[in-house]
C-alpha positions as CSV (number, residue, x, y, z in Angstrom):
1,X,-46.9,79.2,-6.3
2,X,-47.6,76.5,-3.7
3,X,-44.7,74.4,-5.2
4,X,-42.3,77.4,-4.8
5,X,-43.5,78.0,-1.3
6,X,-42.9,74.4,-0.4
7,X,-39.4,74.5,-1.9
8,X,-38.5,77.6,0.1
9,X,-39.7,76.0,3.3
10,X,-37.7,72.9,2.7
11,X,-34.6,75.0,2.0
12,X,-35.2,77.0,5.2
13,X,-35.6,73.9,7.3
14,X,-32.5,72.3,5.7
15,X,-30.4,75.3,6.6
16,X,-31.8,75.2,10.1
17,X,-30.9,71.6,10.4
18,X,-27.4,71.6,8.9
19,X,-26.3,75.2,9.1
20,X,-24.7,77.1,12.0
21,X,-24.4,80.8,12.6
22,X,-21.3,82.4,14.1
23,X,-19.8,85.8,15.0
24,X,-16.1,86.6,15.1
25,X,-14.5,89.9,16.4
26,X,-10.9,90.2,15.3
27,X,-7.8,92.5,15.3
28,X,-4.9,92.5,12.9
29,X,-2.3,94.4,10.9
30,X,-2.3,95.1,7.2
31,X,0.8,95.7,5.0
32,X,0.4,97.7,1.8
33,X,1.4,95.4,-1.1
34,X,1.6,98.0,-3.8
35,X,2.9,101.4,-2.5
36,X,2.7,104.6,-4.6
37,X,6.2,105.5,-5.8
38,X,7.0,109.2,-6.1
39,X,10.1,110.2,-8.0
40,X,12.1,113.5,-8.0
41,X,14.7,114.3,-10.6
42,X,17.4,116.8,-9.8
43,X,19.9,118.2,-12.3
44,X,22.8,119.9,-10.5
45,X,25.9,121.1,-12.4
46,X,25.0,118.7,-15.3
47,X,24.7,115.8,-12.9
48,X,21.3,114.0,-12.9
49,X,20.0,112.4,-9.7
50,X,16.8,110.5,-9.2
51,X,15.2,110.2,-5.7
52,X,12.2,108.0,-4.8
53,X,9.9,107.5,-1.8
54,X,7.0,105.1,-1.3
55,X,3.6,106.1,0.1
56,X,1.9,103.2,1.8
57,X,-1.9,103.8,2.0
58,X,-4.1,101.8,4.3
59,X,-1.2,100.1,6.2
60,X,-1.7,99.8,9.9
61,X,-3.9,98.3,12.7
62,X,-7.4,97.1,12.0
63,X,-10.4,95.9,14.0
64,X,-13.1,93.8,12.4
65,X,-16.3,91.8,12.9
66,X,-17.3,88.8,10.8
67,X,-20.8,87.3,10.7
68,X,-21.0,83.9,9.0
69,X,-23.1,80.9,8.3
70,X,-21.7,77.4,7.7
71,X,-23.7,75.2,5.3
72,X,-23.7,71.4,5.4
73,X,-20.4,71.2,7.4
74,X,-18.2,72.4,4.4
75,X,-19.4,75.5,2.6
76,X,-19.9,78.9,4.3
77,X,-20.9,82.4,3.6
78,X,-19.6,85.5,5.5
79,X,-20.0,89.2,5.8
80,X,-16.7,90.7,6.9
81,X,-16.3,94.4,8.1
82,X,-13.0,95.9,9.0
83,X,-12.0,99.4,10.1
84,X,-8.5,100.9,10.0
85,X,-7.7,102.4,13.4
86,X,-4.0,103.3,13.2
87,X,-3.0,103.8,9.5
88,X,-0.5,106.7,9.7
89,X,2.7,106.2,7.6
90,X,5.4,108.6,6.4
91,X,7.9,108.8,3.6
92,X,10.5,111.5,2.8
93,X,13.2,112.6,0.4
94,X,16.0,114.4,2.2
95,X,15.8,118.1,1.5
96,X,18.7,119.9,-0.3
97,X,20.0,123.4,0.5
98,X,19.5,125.0,-2.8
99,X,21.5,128.1,-1.8
100,X,24.7,126.1,-2.4
101,X,24.6,124.9,-6.0
102,X,25.2,127.5,-8.8
103,X,23.1,125.8,-11.5
104,X,20.2,123.4,-10.8
105,X,16.8,122.4,-11.8
106,X,14.4,119.7,-10.4
107,X,11.0,118.2,-11.0
108,X,9.3,116.6,-8.0
109,X,9.2,117.0,-4.2
110,X,11.7,117.3,-1.4
111,X,10.6,116.9,2.2
112,X,8.2,114.6,4.1
113,X,4.7,113.4,3.5
114,X,2.8,111.8,6.3
115,X,-0.4,110.1,5.3
116,X,-3.3,108.4,7.1
117,X,-6.2,106.5,5.5
118,X,-8.9,105.3,8.0
119,X,-10.2,102.6,5.6
120,X,-13.7,101.0,6.0
121,X,-14.0,97.7,4.2
122,X,-17.0,95.5,3.7
123,X,-16.5,92.1,2.1
124,X,-19.3,89.5,1.4
125,X,-17.5,86.1,0.9
126,X,-18.1,82.5,0.1
127,X,-15.8,79.7,1.0
128,X,-14.9,76.1,1.7
129,X,-13.5,74.5,4.8
130,X,-11.9,71.2,5.7
131,X,-11.5,70.0,9.3
132,X,-10.3,67.4,11.7
133,X,-11.8,67.0,15.2
134,X,-10.4,70.4,16.5
135,X,-8.4,71.9,13.7
136,X,-9.9,73.5,10.5
137,X,-8.6,75.2,7.4
138,X,-10.6,77.3,5.0
139,X,-10.4,79.4,1.8
140,X,-12.7,82.3,0.9
141,X,-13.2,84.8,-2.0
142,X,-15.5,87.7,-2.6
143,X,-15.7,91.4,-3.6
144,X,-14.1,94.1,-1.4
145,X,-16.1,97.3,-0.9
146,X,-13.9,100.1,0.4
147,X,-14.3,103.7,1.4
148,X,-11.8,106.1,3.0
149,X,-10.5,109.6,3.3
150,X,-6.8,110.1,2.6
151,X,-5.0,112.8,4.7
152,X,-1.7,114.2,3.7
153,X,0.5,116.3,6.0
154,X,3.2,117.8,3.9
155,X,6.5,119.4,5.3
156,X,8.9,121.0,2.8
157,X,11.1,124.1,2.2
158,X,10.2,126.7,-0.4
159,X,12.8,129.2,-1.6
160,X,11.9,132.8,-2.4
161,X,14.1,135.2,-4.3
162,X,14.7,138.2,-2.0
163,X,17.2,140.7,-3.4
164,X,19.9,138.7,-5.1
165,X,19.7,135.5,-3.0
166,X,17.4,132.6,-2.2
167,X,15.7,132.6,1.2
168,X,14.3,129.3,2.6
169,X,10.9,129.2,4.3
170,X,9.4,126.3,6.2
171,X,6.1,125.2,4.6
172,X,3.6,122.9,6.3
173,X,0.3,121.9,4.6
174,X,-2.6,119.5,5.1
175,X,-4.4,117.9,2.2
176,X,-7.6,115.8,2.2
177,X,-8.6,113.5,-0.7
178,X,-12.0,111.8,-0.8
179,X,-13.5,109.1,-2.9
180,X,-16.8,107.1,-3.2
181,X,-17.3,103.5,-2.3
182,X,-14.9,101.5,-4.5
183,X,-15.0,97.8,-5.4
184,X,-12.1,95.5,-5.4
185,X,-11.4,91.8,-4.6
186,X,-10.6,90.0,-1.4
187,X,-9.3,86.5,-0.7
188,X,-8.5,84.7,2.5
189,X,-6.9,81.7,4.0
190,X,-7.9,80.7,7.6
191,X,-6.9,78.3,10.3
192,X,-9.0,77.7,13.5
193,X,-8.6,75.7,16.7
194,X,-11.6,74.7,18.8
195,X,-11.3,75.7,22.5
196,X,-14.7,74.3,23.3
197,X,-17.9,73.2,21.6
198,X,-18.9,76.8,20.8
199,X,-15.6,78.8,20.9
200,X,-12.6,78.8,18.7
201,X,-9.5,80.8,17.9
202,X,-9.2,81.9,14.3
203,X,-6.1,83.0,12.4
204,X,-6.7,84.6,9.0
205,X,-4.4,85.6,6.2
206,X,-6.2,88.1,3.9
207,X,-5.1,89.7,0.7
208,X,-7.0,92.6,-0.9
209,X,-6.7,94.2,-4.3
210,X,-8.3,97.7,-4.3
211,X,-6.8,100.5,-6.4
212,X,-9.0,103.2,-4.7
213,X,-10.3,106.0,-6.9
214,X,-10.1,109.6,-5.6
215,X,-12.9,112.0,-6.7
216,X,-11.9,115.3,-5.0
217,X,-9.0,117.0,-3.1
218,X,-8.7,120.0,-0.9
219,X,-6.0,122.0,0.9
220,X,-7.3,122.4,4.5
221,X,-4.2,124.0,6.1
222,X,-1.2,126.0,4.8
223,X,1.5,127.6,7.0
224,X,4.7,129.4,6.1
225,X,7.2,129.8,8.9
226,X,4.4,129.0,11.4
227,X,2.1,131.7,10.0
228,X,-1.4,130.7,8.6
229,X,-1.4,131.6,4.8
230,X,-4.5,129.5,3.8
231,X,-6.6,132.5,2.9
232,X,-3.8,133.9,0.7
233,X,-4.1,130.9,-1.6
234,X,-5.9,131.6,-4.9
235,X,-7.7,128.2,-4.7
236,X,-7.7,125.4,-2.1
237,X,-9.2,122.8,-4.4
238,X,-6.8,120.2,-5.7
239,X,-7.3,119.2,-9.4
240,X,-7.9,115.5,-9.8
241,X,-6.8,113.8,-13.0
242,X,-9.7,111.6,-14.0
243,X,-7.4,109.3,-16.0
244,X,-4.8,109.0,-13.1
245,X,-6.8,109.3,-9.9
246,X,-5.9,106.0,-8.1
247,X,-4.3,105.7,-4.7
248,X,-3.5,102.0,-4.3
249,X,-4.8,100.5,-1.1
250,X,-4.0,96.9,-2.0
251,X,-2.7,95.0,1.0
252,X,-2.2,91.7,2.8
253,X,-3.1,91.3,6.4
254,X,-2.8,89.0,9.4
255,X,-5.8,88.9,11.7
256,X,-6.5,87.0,15.0
257,X,-10.1,86.4,15.9
258,X,-12.3,84.7,18.5
259,X,-15.3,82.9,17.0
260,X,-18.5,82.0,18.8
261,X,-20.8,79.5,17.1
262,X,-24.5,79.6,18.1
263,X,-26.3,76.4,18.7
264,X,-23.3,74.3,17.9
265,X,-23.9,70.5,17.7
266,X,-20.5,69.4,16.6
267,X,-17.1,70.5,15.3
268,X,-17.2,73.5,13.0
C-alpha cells in the first residue's frame, strides 16, 4: 500500500512538473458528410420518374469549449464539448399538380422538409503534438458522445376526392424525433500559433462519425389550409423501425479557438 501511494505521488508531481492545463473556447461550422437521401418514384402515363432530396442533419454553426492537459511537451488529453446553435437546413422535391395527369401513381413525398438538430457533443480525446518555437500541429482521436432532438417542419399538398375531382389542400406539420446519448468516433487535426507566452490561436479540422439512433417520434402540430387539425389525428405517435432508426449526423467541421495556457513556462 505504501509503495502504491508513493508511485501515485511521484506521478502527480511529475504531471505538475511537466504538464500544463489549458482552456479553449471556439466557434465553427460543421458540414454534414453523409446526408439522408429520400427518394420519390412517380409513374405518370407509363413514364417513370425518380426524384431525390438530401436531409443534412447537424449541419450549421457550433460553439465549443475544450479543457486539456499537455503531458511531457508532446502528448495531451482533452475533453471537448460542442453545442449546435444554428443547425436549420431544408430540402424539397417540387410539387406536382396531380389534377392534370389522367393516370398516375407515386411512392414517396412531394414538398419541403425543414429540419433542425441542436446537437450536443462531448468528446474525450488523446493526442500527439509537434511544434516549433511558435507554430504547433496536432492529431487527436477519441469517442464522440452525442445527444439531440430532431425537428421536422413539413410542407406539402394533399389531394382529397370531392365529387368527381381532386381538390388540393395545403398541409403543414411539425414532427419531433428523440434519441438517447449515442456513441460515435471523433478525430481532429489542429494548427496553433502562439500570440504570447500563455495565449494562442488554434485552428481545428474535426471529423465525426455518428449515425444517431432515434428512439421515439411525435407529431406536435398539424394544419390543413391554416386550420389546426391535430386533435383529429387518430394517433400522434410516429412508429420507429428499430432496424432502420438512424438519422446520420456524421460531419466534418472547421473551428477557430483561442487557447489560454495556465502557468505556462515555455512553448506549448
